[in-house]
VEXBAZA-836792 format. One record per residue (C-alpha): residue in three letters; chain; x, y, z. Coordinates in steps of 0.25 Angstrom, whole numbers, plus 5000, padded with zeros to 4 digits. Last residue first. Example, Ala and Ser with C-alpha at 12.3 -4.5 7.8 and 13.67 -1.06 7.14 Angstrom:
# residues 2
PT;rest;kette;x;y;z
PT;Ser;A;5055;4996;5029
PT;Ala;A;5049;4982;5031
//
This chain:
# residues 456
PT;rest;kette;x;y;z
PT;Unk;A;5556;5630;5421
PT;Unk;A;5543;5632;5429
PT;Unk;A;5537;5621;5436
PT;Unk;A;5523;5616;5434
PT;Unk;A;5511;5612;5443
PT;Unk;A;5498;5609;5435
PT;Unk;A;5483;5613;5436
PT;Unk;A;5472;5610;5426
PT;Unk;A;5458;5615;5426
PT;Unk;A;5459;5628;5419
PT;Unk;A;5475;5630;5418
PT;Unk;A;5482;5631;5431
PT;Unk;A;5497;5630;5432
PT;Unk;A;5504;5630;5445
PT;Unk;A;5519;5634;5445
PT;Unk;A;5531;5629;5449
PT;Unk;A;5545;5636;5451
PT;Unk;A;5552;5646;5442
PT;Unk;A;5550;5659;5433
PT;Unk;A;5537;5666;5440
PT;Unk;A;5539;5680;5437
PT;Unk;A;5524;5683;5432
PT;Unk;A;5528;5680;5418
PT;Unk;A;5535;5667;5422
PT;Unk;A;5522;5662;5426
PT;Unk;A;5515;5664;5413
PT;Unk;A;5527;5660;5406
PT;Unk;A;5526;5646;5413
PT;Unk;A;5510;5645;5413
PT;Unk;A;5511;5646;5398
PT;Unk;A;5496;5639;5394
PT;Unk;A;5499;5643;5381
PT;Unk;A;5486;5650;5378
PT;Unk;A;5488;5657;5391
PT;Unk;A;5502;5661;5389
PT;Unk;A;5499;5668;5376
PT;Unk;A;5486;5674;5378
PT;Unk;A;5492;5681;5389
PT;Unk;A;5486;5690;5401
PT;Unk;A;5494;5688;5415
PT;Unk;A;5485;5687;5427
PT;Unk;A;5493;5686;5440
PT;Unk;A;5485;5681;5451
PT;Unk;A;5490;5682;5466
PT;Unk;A;5477;5688;5471
PT;Unk;A;5466;5690;5460
PT;Unk;A;5462;5704;5455
PT;Unk;A;5471;5704;5442
PT;Unk;A;5463;5691;5438
PT;Unk;A;5452;5698;5432
PT;Unk;A;5461;5705;5424
PT;Unk;A;5468;5692;5418
PT;Unk;A;5455;5687;5415
PT;Unk;A;5450;5700;5407
PT;Unk;A;5463;5699;5399
PT;Unk;A;5460;5685;5394
PT;Unk;A;5470;5674;5390
PT;Unk;A;5475;5674;5406
PT;Unk;A;5487;5667;5413
PT;Unk;A;5485;5669;5428
PT;Unk;A;5498;5669;5436
PT;Unk;A;5494;5664;5450
PT;Unk;A;5505;5669;5461
PT;Unk;A;5506;5660;5473
PT;Unk;A;5502;5664;5487
PT;Unk;A;5490;5656;5483
PT;Unk;A;5477;5664;5487
PT;Unk;A;5466;5652;5484
PT;Unk;A;5459;5664;5479
PT;Unk;A;5469;5667;5467
PT;Unk;A;5466;5650;5463
PT;Unk;A;5452;5654;5462
PT;Unk;A;5454;5666;5455
PT;Unk;A;5465;5661;5445
PT;Unk;A;5454;5649;5440
PT;Unk;A;5443;5659;5439
PT;Unk;A;5449;5672;5431
PT;Unk;A;5447;5667;5417
PT;Unk;A;5454;5658;5408
PT;Unk;A;5466;5658;5417
PT;Unk;A;5477;5649;5415
PT;Unk;A;5483;5650;5429
PT;Unk;A;5498;5649;5433
PT;Unk;A;5500;5647;5447
PT;Unk;A;5514;5652;5452
PT;Unk;A;5529;5649;5458
PT;Unk;A;5521;5635;5464
PT;Unk;A;5526;5631;5478
PT;Unk;A;5521;5617;5475
PT;Unk;A;5512;5618;5487
PT;Unk;A;5507;5632;5484
PT;Unk;A;5505;5629;5469
PT;Unk;A;5496;5618;5472
PT;Unk;A;5490;5623;5484
PT;Unk;A;5485;5634;5474
PT;Unk;A;5480;5626;5464
PT;Unk;A;5472;5618;5473
PT;Unk;A;5466;5628;5480
PT;Unk;A;5462;5632;5465
PT;Unk;A;5457;5618;5464
PT;Unk;A;5449;5617;5476
PT;Unk;A;5450;5603;5481
PT;Unk;A;5451;5608;5496
PT;Unk;A;5439;5616;5494
PT;Unk;A;5442;5632;5499
PT;Unk;A;5435;5634;5511
PT;Unk;A;5447;5643;5517
PT;Unk;A;5461;5641;5511
PT;Unk;A;5468;5638;5525
PT;Unk;A;5476;5626;5521
PT;Unk;A;5483;5634;5510
PT;Unk;A;5490;5641;5521
PT;Unk;A;5496;5656;5514
PT;Unk;A;5511;5656;5512
PT;Unk;A;5517;5667;5520
PT;Unk;A;5528;5672;5510
PT;Unk;A;5517;5672;5501
PT;Unk;A;5508;5683;5511
PT;Unk;A;5521;5690;5512
PT;Unk;A;5523;5691;5497
PT;Unk;A;5508;5695;5496
PT;Unk;A;5510;5706;5508
PT;Unk;A;5523;5712;5500
PT;Unk;A;5516;5712;5487
PT;Unk;A;5503;5717;5493
PT;Unk;A;5511;5730;5500
PT;Unk;A;5518;5733;5487
PT;Unk;A;5507;5732;5479
PT;Unk;A;5499;5743;5487
PT;Unk;A;5510;5752;5488
PT;Unk;A;5511;5752;5473
PT;Unk;A;5497;5753;5470
PT;Unk;A;5497;5765;5480
PT;Unk;A;5509;5771;5473
PT;Unk;A;5503;5771;5461
PT;Unk;A;5490;5778;5466
PT;Unk;A;5499;5789;5471
PT;Unk;A;5489;5802;5477
PT;Unk;A;5478;5794;5479
PT;Unk;A;5464;5796;5472
PT;Unk;A;5460;5783;5464
PT;Unk;A;5474;5775;5469
PT;Unk;A;5472;5776;5484
PT;Unk;A;5458;5779;5482
PT;Unk;A;5454;5764;5480
PT;Unk;A;5465;5754;5480
PT;Unk;A;5461;5738;5481
PT;Unk;A;5469;5726;5487
PT;Unk;A;5468;5713;5477
PT;Unk;A;5467;5698;5480
PT;Unk;A;5464;5699;5496
PT;Unk;A;5475;5688;5501
PT;Unk;A;5471;5691;5515
PT;Unk;A;5486;5695;5515
PT;Unk;A;5486;5703;5504
PT;Unk;A;5475;5711;5509
PT;Unk;A;5483;5713;5523
PT;Unk;A;5495;5719;5514
PT;Unk;A;5484;5730;5509
PT;Unk;A;5480;5733;5524
PT;Unk;A;5494;5733;5530
PT;Unk;A;5498;5743;5520
PT;Unk;A;5486;5751;5522
PT;Unk;A;5489;5750;5538
PT;Unk;A;5503;5755;5536
PT;Unk;A;5498;5766;5530
PT;Unk;A;5500;5769;5514
PT;Unk;A;5511;5778;5508
PT;Unk;A;5510;5788;5497
PT;Unk;A;5498;5795;5504
PT;Unk;A;5486;5802;5500
PT;Unk;A;5477;5790;5494
PT;Unk;A;5488;5782;5501
PT;Unk;A;5481;5782;5513
PT;Unk;A;5470;5772;5508
PT;Unk;A;5480;5761;5505
PT;Unk;A;5471;5750;5507
PT;Unk;A;5459;5759;5508
PT;Unk;A;5448;5751;5501
PT;Unk;A;5448;5736;5494
PT;Unk;A;5453;5723;5496
PT;Unk;A;5449;5715;5483
PT;Unk;A;5445;5700;5484
PT;Unk;A;5446;5689;5474
PT;Unk;A;5435;5678;5475
PT;Unk;A;5438;5663;5474
PT;Unk;A;5426;5660;5484
PT;Unk;A;5435;5655;5495
PT;Unk;A;5443;5667;5493
PT;Unk;A;5432;5677;5494
PT;Unk;A;5428;5672;5508
PT;Unk;A;5441;5674;5514
PT;Unk;A;5443;5687;5507
PT;Unk;A;5429;5691;5513
PT;Unk;A;5433;5686;5526
PT;Unk;A;5446;5694;5527
PT;Unk;A;5439;5707;5522
PT;Unk;A;5429;5706;5531
PT;Unk;A;5439;5704;5543
PT;Unk;A;5446;5716;5537
PT;Unk;A;5433;5725;5538
PT;Unk;A;5428;5721;5551
PT;Unk;A;5435;5733;5558
PT;Unk;A;5427;5743;5550
PT;Unk;A;5413;5738;5554
PT;Unk;A;5405;5736;5542
PT;Unk;A;5398;5746;5532
PT;Unk;A;5410;5756;5532
PT;Unk;A;5421;5746;5532
PT;Unk;A;5415;5739;5520
PT;Unk;A;5413;5752;5512
PT;Unk;A;5428;5754;5512
PT;Unk;A;5432;5739;5513
PT;Unk;A;5428;5736;5499
PT;Unk;A;5432;5721;5499
PT;Unk;A;5430;5717;5485
PT;Unk;A;5427;5704;5480
PT;Unk;A;5429;5696;5468
PT;Unk;A;5421;5688;5457
PT;Unk;A;5407;5691;5465
PT;Unk;A;5398;5679;5465
PT;Unk;A;5404;5672;5477
PT;Unk;A;5410;5684;5483
PT;Unk;A;5395;5689;5487
PT;Unk;A;5390;5676;5492
PT;Unk;A;5404;5675;5500
PT;Unk;A;5403;5690;5505
PT;Unk;A;5389;5690;5509
PT;Unk;A;5392;5695;5522
PT;Unk;A;5402;5704;5518
PT;Unk;A;5392;5710;5507
PT;Unk;A;5382;5711;5518
PT;Unk;A;5392;5720;5525
PT;Unk;A;5395;5729;5514
PT;Unk;A;5408;5732;5506
PT;Unk;A;5412;5720;5498
PT;Unk;A;5414;5724;5484
PT;Unk;A;5410;5713;5474
PT;Unk;A;5419;5712;5462
PT;Unk;A;5414;5706;5450
PT;Unk;A;5421;5702;5436
PT;Unk;A;5419;5706;5422
PT;Unk;A;5419;5695;5412
PT;Unk;A;5416;5702;5399
PT;Unk;A;5402;5696;5395
PT;Unk;A;5396;5710;5396
PT;Unk;A;5383;5716;5400
PT;Unk;A;5374;5706;5406
PT;Unk;A;5386;5700;5413
PT;Unk;A;5388;5713;5420
PT;Unk;A;5375;5716;5426
PT;Unk;A;5374;5702;5430
PT;Unk;A;5387;5702;5437
PT;Unk;A;5382;5715;5445
PT;Unk;A;5370;5709;5449
PT;Unk;A;5376;5695;5453
PT;Unk;A;5386;5703;5462
PT;Unk;A;5375;5710;5469
PT;Unk;A;5368;5698;5470
PT;Unk;A;5379;5693;5479
PT;Unk;A;5375;5702;5490
PT;Unk;A;5379;5716;5495
PT;Unk;A;5389;5722;5485
PT;Unk;A;5392;5736;5488
PT;Unk;A;5402;5738;5476
PT;Unk;A;5403;5729;5465
PT;Unk;A;5417;5728;5458
PT;Unk;A;5417;5726;5444
PT;Unk;A;5430;5718;5438
PT;Unk;A;5437;5715;5425
PT;Unk;A;5431;5729;5417
PT;Unk;A;5426;5727;5404
PT;Unk;A;5424;5741;5399
PT;Unk;A;5410;5740;5395
PT;Unk;A;5407;5734;5407
PT;Unk;A;5412;5747;5415
PT;Unk;A;5400;5753;5408
PT;Unk;A;5389;5746;5412
PT;Unk;A;5395;5745;5426
PT;Unk;A;5395;5761;5427
PT;Unk;A;5381;5759;5423
PT;Unk;A;5376;5750;5432
PT;Unk;A;5385;5755;5444
PT;Unk;A;5378;5769;5442
PT;Unk;A;5364;5763;5442
PT;Unk;A;5367;5755;5454
PT;Unk;A;5373;5740;5455
PT;Unk;A;5372;5735;5468
PT;Unk;A;5357;5733;5466
PT;Unk;A;5349;5737;5479
PT;Unk;A;5343;5731;5491
PT;Unk;A;5353;5737;5500
PT;Unk;A;5358;5727;5511
PT;Unk;A;5359;5735;5525
PT;Unk;A;5367;5734;5537
PT;Unk;A;5380;5740;5532
PT;Unk;A;5373;5752;5524
PT;Unk;A;5383;5762;5519
PT;Unk;A;5381;5776;5515
PT;Unk;A;5387;5787;5506
PT;Unk;A;5386;5801;5510
PT;Unk;A;5379;5809;5499
PT;Unk;A;5377;5822;5507
PT;Unk;A;5381;5823;5522
PT;Unk;A;5382;5818;5535
PT;Unk;A;5389;5821;5548
PT;Unk;A;5391;5817;5562
PT;Unk;A;5392;5802;5561
PT;Unk;A;5389;5789;5569
PT;Unk;A;5375;5783;5573
PT;Unk;A;5365;5793;5566
PT;Unk;A;5351;5786;5567
PT;Unk;A;5343;5782;5554
PT;Unk;A;5330;5784;5548
PT;Unk;A;5327;5780;5534
PT;Unk;A;5316;5785;5526
PT;Unk;A;5308;5783;5512
PT;Unk;A;5303;5769;5514
PT;Unk;A;5305;5769;5530
PT;Unk;A;5316;5766;5539
PT;Unk;A;5319;5768;5554
PT;Unk;A;5332;5768;5562
PT;Unk;A;5343;5765;5553
PT;Unk;A;5356;5767;5559
PT;Unk;A;5366;5779;5555
PT;Unk;A;5381;5778;5554
PT;Unk;A;5389;5790;5548
PT;Unk;A;5405;5789;5546
PT;Unk;A;5402;5776;5539
PT;Unk;A;5408;5779;5526
PT;Unk;A;5399;5792;5524
PT;Unk;A;5386;5786;5530
PT;Unk;A;5383;5772;5536
PT;Unk;A;5368;5768;5538
PT;Unk;A;5365;5757;5548
PT;Unk;A;5354;5747;5547
PT;Unk;A;5346;5747;5561
PT;Unk;A;5332;5749;5554
PT;Unk;A;5333;5744;5539
PT;Unk;A;5338;5749;5525
PT;Unk;A;5336;5743;5513
PT;Unk;A;5324;5751;5507
PT;Unk;A;5331;5764;5510
PT;Unk;A;5344;5757;5503
PT;Unk;A;5337;5755;5491
PT;Unk;A;5330;5768;5490
PT;Unk;A;5344;5775;5489
PT;Unk;A;5343;5790;5490
PT;Unk;A;5344;5791;5505
PT;Unk;A;5340;5806;5507
PT;Unk;A;5345;5813;5519
PT;Unk;A;5339;5817;5533
PT;Unk;A;5343;5823;5545
PT;Unk;A;5353;5832;5540
PT;Unk;A;5345;5839;5530
PT;Unk;A;5346;5830;5518
PT;Unk;A;5343;5835;5503
PT;Unk;A;5328;5831;5498
PT;Unk;A;5330;5818;5491
PT;Unk;A;5320;5811;5500
PT;Unk;A;5323;5796;5501
PT;Unk;A;5326;5796;5516
PT;Unk;A;5337;5794;5526
PT;Unk;A;5335;5800;5540
PT;Unk;A;5344;5803;5552
PT;Unk;A;5341;5802;5566
PT;Unk;A;5352;5806;5576
PT;Unk;A;5359;5797;5585
PT;Unk;A;5372;5802;5581
PT;Unk;A;5372;5817;5576
PT;Unk;A;5373;5820;5561
PT;Unk;A;5377;5834;5555
PT;Unk;A;5375;5837;5541
PT;Unk;A;5387;5840;5532
PT;Unk;A;5386;5851;5522
PT;Unk;A;5382;5849;5508
PT;Unk;A;5368;5855;5508
PT;Unk;A;5355;5849;5509
PT;Unk;A;5359;5835;5510
PT;Unk;A;5361;5825;5499
PT;Unk;A;5358;5811;5498
PT;Unk;A;5363;5799;5505
PT;Unk;A;5374;5789;5497
PT;Unk;A;5374;5774;5494
PT;Unk;A;5384;5767;5485
PT;Unk;A;5377;5757;5475
PT;Unk;A;5388;5752;5469
PT;Unk;A;5400;5761;5463
PT;Unk;A;5406;5750;5455
PT;Unk;A;5420;5746;5454
PT;Unk;A;5425;5741;5441
PT;Unk;A;5437;5734;5442
PT;Unk;A;5449;5733;5431
PT;Unk;A;5458;5722;5430
PT;Unk;A;5473;5724;5427
PT;Unk;A;5481;5714;5419
PT;Unk;A;5495;5719;5416
PT;Unk;A;5501;5721;5403
PT;Unk;A;5505;5735;5406
PT;Unk;A;5499;5741;5393
PT;Unk;A;5487;5732;5394
PT;Unk;A;5484;5735;5410
PT;Unk;A;5487;5750;5405
PT;Unk;A;5476;5750;5394
PT;Unk;A;5466;5743;5403
PT;Unk;A;5468;5751;5414
PT;Unk;A;5466;5763;5404
PT;Unk;A;5452;5757;5398
PT;Unk;A;5447;5756;5412
PT;Unk;A;5450;5769;5416
PT;Unk;A;5444;5775;5404
PT;Unk;A;5431;5767;5407
PT;Unk;A;5431;5773;5421
PT;Unk;A;5429;5787;5414
PT;Unk;A;5419;5780;5405
PT;Unk;A;5411;5775;5417
PT;Unk;A;5411;5788;5426
PT;Unk;A;5419;5791;5436
PT;Unk;A;5419;5786;5452
PT;Unk;A;5410;5775;5458
PT;Unk;A;5415;5767;5446
PT;Unk;A;5428;5764;5454
PT;Unk;A;5438;5758;5445
PT;Unk;A;5448;5748;5450
PT;Unk;A;5459;5743;5444
PT;Unk;A;5464;5729;5446
PT;Unk;A;5479;5724;5447
PT;Unk;A;5487;5736;5450
PT;Unk;A;5501;5734;5455
PT;Unk;A;5511;5744;5452
PT;Unk;A;5510;5743;5437
PT;Unk;A;5496;5744;5437
PT;Unk;A;5497;5757;5446
PT;Unk;A;5507;5763;5436
PT;Unk;A;5499;5762;5424
PT;Unk;A;5486;5768;5431
PT;Unk;A;5495;5779;5436
PT;Unk;A;5500;5782;5421
PT;Unk;A;5488;5778;5414
PT;Unk;A;5479;5789;5422
PT;Unk;A;5468;5784;5431
PT;Unk;A;5476;5783;5444
PT;Unk;A;5473;5796;5452
PT;Unk;A;5459;5798;5447
PT;Unk;A;5454;5783;5450
PT;Unk;A;5457;5768;5449
PT;Unk;A;5455;5760;5461
PT;Unk;A;5467;5749;5461
PT;Unk;A;5467;5734;5464
PT;Unk;A;5479;5728;5468
PT;Unk;A;5481;5713;5468
PT;Unk;A;5486;5703;5479
PT;Unk;A;5498;5694;5474
PT;Unk;A;5509;5703;5474
PT;Unk;A;5522;5695;5473
PT;Unk;A;5521;5695;5458
//
């Protein structure tokens, strides 16, 4: 129980068989992410069924996260599959004409993008390797100047860091994917390219109109305007993912660590969990060992008290997904233990009212050197609020519903246990013992009742 920081693993071709998935969960996976940018709904549905089956067999709660593709923008096609040369300073045109491009122009298929661009806005293509600046705008044509880049070719994705696009956060594909995913009752849905709080409201309305199953929503932060409105977005979302890949394209890369710290602080104030994502152990796609920089990156997520780190290609297409999880778990375990050995200064809880009840619970546990906090969780709310105070004390959450236990899989320091018997009997002592706490004091939280007891 020495690892407080959770692990979210992306599931793909190299880890979607029963044996590998079982070993990954045994190695420490708490949440499984299914990227709906790849594979059809029915294929992803089979993965969901397998994850649920393995979770049940291992008697281990595992959350399922559906990651929607979102409005990923791409230019049209060129006349051939060749790469067309670009020269810094040259003019390049984006228009609505579906005719294949010729090296000086190409179609920009998204009408909403054409309407949203303004003079001076930047267009970043191919993960930022190409940069252009908009010179002129008309209803069916955008003329830009090449600032960086020496070649362009068909279907390159592009980012617009200076532009708020007036479009739905749900594409037609997302709506179809989400419609299907809802039937499989996922625990979380991650929404890509969020720009404003209304995007989260749109997705929530879509879900609640189709199911009463409690599906929580993660807002992926990967655009500058989302960073600027992080407090508003976090207030309406159930969790945040710092998607550092696209974010590092749209903002200067040197700002990403500071932005990550800022997001974690804001989410802590609002009692919202945070996932740190992208390239955490990227070299392990092809290597059995991480770099020293990657080790430090994972450790820093623990020191920042992020709720979870996330794997991407390391587990979906990497040479040894189980080794990736074992490696990440080792780093997080050691870093969490180091953080616990150097206790947190409770006086530095930012903008949390002195009479905040969750702060009182965490302070009571800290001041009495409690071995654990035991929460009887009718839903995820109480354990979430205590977790967001970031106590360096394990929170054992006793649940009588599987979905509540799964929701709690994301939260730092929360160890969910599904047991009708322990929940009905309010058996805090045996709940603590189940997680290796056999002596010392425990703080017990049951609805609005808080008590301090000593294990016999």
